[in-house]
C-alpha positions in Angstrom: 82.9 161.6 105.3 81.2 158.3 105.7 82.9 155.0 106.1 82.8 152.7 103.3 81.0 149.4 104.1 83.4 146.5 104.6 82.2 143.4 102.8 82.5 140.1 104.6 84.6 137.4 102.9 82.6 134.9 100.8 81.6 131.7 102.6 83.3 128.7 101.1 81.7 125.3 100.9 83.6 122.3 102.5 84.9 121.2 99.1 86.1 124.7 98.2 87.8 125.2 101.5 89.5 121.9 101.1 90.7 122.7 97.6 91.9 126.1 98.7 94.0 124.6 101.6 95.6 122.1 99.2 96.3 124.7 96.6 98.1 126.9 99.1 100.1 124.0 100.4 101.2 123.0 96.8 102.1 126.6 96.0 104.3 126.7 99.1 106.0 123.4 98.2 106.5 124.5 94.6 108.4 127.7 95.9 110.6 125.6 98.2 111.6 123.3 95.2 112.3 126.3 93.0 114.7 127.6 95.8 116.6 124.3 95.4 117.1 125.2 91.7 114.5 122.7 90.3 112.0 123.5 87.6 108.4 123.3 88.9 105.1 123.1 87.1 101.6 122.9 88.6 99.0 120.9 86.4 95.3 121.0 87.2 93.3 117.8 87.2 89.9 116.4 88.1 89.9 113.9 90.9 87.2 112.0 92.7 86.1 112.9 96.2 87.0 110.8 99.3 86.1 107.1 98.8 83.5 107.4 101.6 81.3 109.3 99.1 81.7 106.4 96.5 80.7 103.9 99.3 77.7 106.1 100.1 76.7 106.1 96.5 76.8 102.2 96.2 74.9 101.9 99.4 72.1 104.3 98.4 71.8 102.7 94.9 72.0 99.3 96.4 69.2 100.3 98.9 67.2 101.6 95.8 67.8 98.3 94.1 66.7 96.3 97.2 63.4 98.2 97.2 63.0 97.4 93.5 63.6 93.7 94.4 60.7 93.7 96.7 58.4 95.6 94.3 59.8 94.8 90.9 62.1 91.7 91.2 63.4 91.7 87.7 64.3 95.4 87.7 65.9 95.1 91.0 68.1 92.2 90.1 69.1 93.9 86.9 70.3 97.0 88.9 72.1 94.9 91.5 73.9 93.0 88.7 74.8 96.3 87.0 76.6 97.5 90.2 78.9 94.4 90.1 81.3 95.3 87.2 81.3 99.0 88.4 82.4 98.0 91.9 85.1 95.5 90.7 86.6 98.3 88.6 86.6 100.7 91.6 88.2 98.0 93.8 91.0 97.6 91.2 91.7 101.4 91.4 89.8 102.4 88.3 86.6 104.4 87.9 83.5 102.4 87.6 80.4 103.9 85.8 78.6 104.6 89.1 81.7 106.5 90.6 81.6 108.8 87.5 78.4 110.3 88.9 79.9 111.1 92.4 81.1 114.7 93.1 84.5 115.6 91.7 87.2 118.1 93.0 89.8 120.2 91.3 93.2 118.6 92.0 96.7 119.5 91.4 99.7 117.6 90.1 103.1 119.3 91.1 105.7 118.2 88.5 109.4 118.8 89.6 112.2 118.6 87.1 115.4 118.3 89.1 117.4 120.1 86.3 119.0 116.8 85.0 118.1 117.6 81.3 120.6 118.3 78.5 122.0 121.8 78.3 120.8 122.5 74.8 117.1 122.3 75.7 115.3 125.7 75.7 114.3 125.3 79.3 114.9 122.6 81.9 112.1 120.1 81.8 110.6 121.6 78.6 112.3 119.3 75.9 112.2 119.8 72.3 110.2 117.2 70.3 113.4 115.5 69.3 114.7 115.4 72.9 111.4 114.0 74.2 111.3 111.3 71.6 115.0 110.2 71.8 115.9 110.7 75.5 114.7 108.0 78.1 112.4 109.5 80.7 111.7 108.4 84.2 108.5 109.7 85.9 108.2 109.2 89.6 104.6 109.6 90.9 104.0 110.2 94.6 100.4 110.6 95.9 99.7 113.3 98.4 98.5 111.6 101.7 99.1 112.5 105.4 97.7 109.1 106.5 98.2 105.6 105.1 95.1 104.6 102.9 92.9 101.9 104.3 92.3 98.6 102.4 89.5 98.9 99.8 88.2 95.5 101.0 86.7 97.0 104.1 84.6 99.3 102.2 83.5 96.6 99.8 82.5 94.0 102.4 79.2 95.4 103.6 77.7 96.2 100.2 78.8 92.7 98.9 77.3 91.0 101.9 74.0 93.0 101.5 73.9 92.0 97.8 74.4 88.2 98.8 71.7 88.4 101.4 69.2 89.9 98.9 69.9 87.4 96.3 69.7 84.5 98.6 66.4 86.1 100.0 65.0 86.3 96.6 65.8 82.7 96.0 64.1 81.7 99.2 61.1 83.7 98.2 60.8 81.9 94.9 61.0 78.6 96.7 58.3 79.8 99.1 60.6 79.5 102.1 60.0 81.6 105.3 63.5 83.1 105.5 63.1 85.0 102.2 61.6 88.2 103.7 64.1 88.2 106.6 67.1 87.9 104.4 65.9 90.7 102.0 65.3 92.9 105.1 68.8 92.1 106.4 70.3 93.1 103.1 68.4 96.4 103.1 69.7 97.0 106.7 73.3 96.2 105.5 72.9 98.9 102.9 71.5 101.4 105.4 74.4 100.7 107.9 76.8 101.2 105.0 75.4 104.5 104.1 75.4 105.7 107.7 79.0 104.7 108.2 80.0 106.4 104.9 78.3 109.7 106.0 79.9 109.6 109.4 83.3 108.8 108.0 83.1 111.8 105.5 81.8 114.2 108.1 84.7 113.4 110.6 87.4 113.4 108.1 90.6 115.4 108.9 91.5 116.5 105.4 95.2 117.1 104.7 96.6 120.5 104.9 100.1 119.4 103.9 101.6 117.0 101.3 102.6 114.4 103.8 105.7 112.1 103.1 105.5 112.6 99.4 107.0 116.1 99.9 109.8 114.6 101.9 110.6 111.9 99.4 110.5 114.3 96.5 112.9 116.7 98.5 115.4 114.0 99.2 115.3 112.5 95.7 115.8 116.0 94.2 118.9 116.6 96.3 120.3 113.2 95.3 119.7 113.9 91.6 121.2 117.4 91.7 124.3 116.2 93.5 124.9 113.4 91.1 127.0 113.4 88.0 125.1 114.0 84.6 122.9 111.0 84.0 123.7 108.6 81.0 122.0 108.8 77.6 120.6 112.4 78.5 118.0 110.8 80.8 115.1 113.0 81.8 113.7 112.6 85.3 110.4 114.1 86.5 108.8 113.8 90.0 105.0 114.3 90.2 103.3 114.9 93.4 99.6 113.8 92.8 96.5 114.9 94.6 93.5 112.6 95.0 93.1 109.5 97.2 95.8 106.8 96.7 93.2 104.1 96.2 91.5 106.1 93.4 94.5 107.9 91.6 92.5 109.9 89.1 95.1 112.5 88.7 97.7 110.4 86.9 95.3 109.8 84.0 94.9 113.5 83.4 98.6 114.2 83.7 99.6 111.6 81.2 96.8 112.3 78.5 97.5 116.1 78.7 101.3 115.6 78.5 101.9 112.6 76.1 104.2 114.8 74.0 106.4 115.3 77.0 106.2 111.7 78.4 106.2 109.6 75.2 104.9 106.0 75.6 107.8 104.5 73.8 110.6 105.7 76.2 109.0 106.7 79.4 109.1 104.5 82.5 106.7 105.3 85.4 107.2 104.2 89.1 104.1 104.8 91.1 104.4 104.8 94.9 101.6 104.0 97.2 102.2 105.4 100.8 101.3 102.5 103.0 102.9 101.2 106.2 105.3 98.2 106.2 108.3 97.4 104.1 108.8 98.5 100.5 107.1 96.0 98.0 106.9 95.7 94.3 103.2 95.5 93.1 103.0 92.7 90.6 100.4 92.0 89.2 98.2 95.1 89.5 94.6 94.7 90.7 92.7 92.6 93.2 90.0 91.0 91.0 91.0 91.7 87.4 94.8 91.5 87.6 97.2 93.2 85.1 100.9 92.4 85.0 103.5 95.1 85.6 105.8 96.0 82.7 108.6 93.5 82.6 111.4 96.0 81.9 110.2 98.1 84.8 109.9 95.1 87.0 113.5 94.1 86.3 114.7 97.5 87.1 113.4 97.1 90.7 113.7 93.5 91.2 117.1 93.6 92.8 116.3 96.7 94.9 113.0 95.4 96.2 112.9 91.7 96.4 109.4 91.5 98.0 106.6 91.2 95.6 102.8 90.9 96.0 99.5 91.7 94.4 98.0 95.1 95.0 96.8 98.3 93.3 98.7 101.5 92.8 98.5 104.3 90.3 100.8 102.3 88.0 97.6 100.4 87.0 96.2 103.5 85.3 99.3 104.0 83.5 99.5 100.4 82.3 95.9 100.6 81.0 97.0 103.7 78.9 99.9 101.7 77.5 102.7 103.3 79.4 105.6 101.3 81.0 104.9 101.3 84.7 105.3 99.5 88.0 103.9 100.1 91.3 105.7 100.2 94.7 104.0 100.4 98.2 105.2 100.7 101.8 107.6 103.0 103.5 105.1 105.5 104.7 107.1 106.0 108.0 110.5 105.9 106.4 110.7 108.4 103.4 114.4 108.2 103.4 114.3 104.4 102.4 111.8 105.3 99.7 114.0 108.0 98.3 117.2 105.9 98.5 115.5 103.0 96.5 114.2 105.4 93.8 117.5 107.1 93.5 119.3 103.7 93.0 116.7 102.9 90.3 117.5 106.1 88.4 121.2 106.5 89.0 123.9 104.1 87.8 126.5 102.9 90.3 129.2 105.5 89.0 126.9 108.4 88.9 126.9 109.3 92.6 128.6 112.5 93.7 132.2 112.1 94.9 
């Protein structure tokens, strides 16, 4: 009797291995929350790759535009100016037209319902159409991140400086000044350095194999909600753990568009947390270049709990652009307990705490 050939496991690409690790981590966390008695759902989503690939794309297209500037000045300048609105949207946490061409990954959104829904619903977290329309809903969004995200300004500085050098160099060339060629060359060098740095950053990344502090915040908040008395007005509370980079929260858009019947715009308030270091801070307005004010009602809800306020970008901006009531909060990466306490106080009235 001959031995059957043993087939070797299929070789996974870097992106497939990364998605598999995250998928297993989310499934383990989902089982842990189910053991606490919570209702758990896993929603697929499409998210952008790491921001270093976006920076690499901008650098390569900018380098191509710089070459056109030398050979075909008009076409090169048109391409450079076309990159400006796209980069501004990316800095503000959106998805510019150029980033839409970068590789995407299959992400996951882990939605947890801590069983604080009315008893007459067919299943906790799965409301009838009447309950979803009439009951106020609070959606807490926690991005998955094992390290605090770096500021987007560092990634935007070199391409912006290269654009400026090339434009100034073109101006000098038109005025027959000697520095024109040197400035254009310096701009090309800036794009080349940006591309090299982006490639090195991506190749040396330590991709997360866990859900980071978002898992801890969700667990603490779930216990607080389950130990509380019934919430007033049959309030529904959901906690969403979002995959994708915190600076480019693409997953929230898929979650809201695919579940608008469960999170109606008229009675759903979204609190988006960005896991950065430092004290908890309300983000108002949202955006660095094109600002968008946070929802007034949501801002008043957190104003007493988080007095500190500043400009920034969180996933709440995506929700605001889609006409949901939302406000962003950042800070507390090293203190998940403080984050959970503030979120619980925003949800629970003073007399709803467990005796």
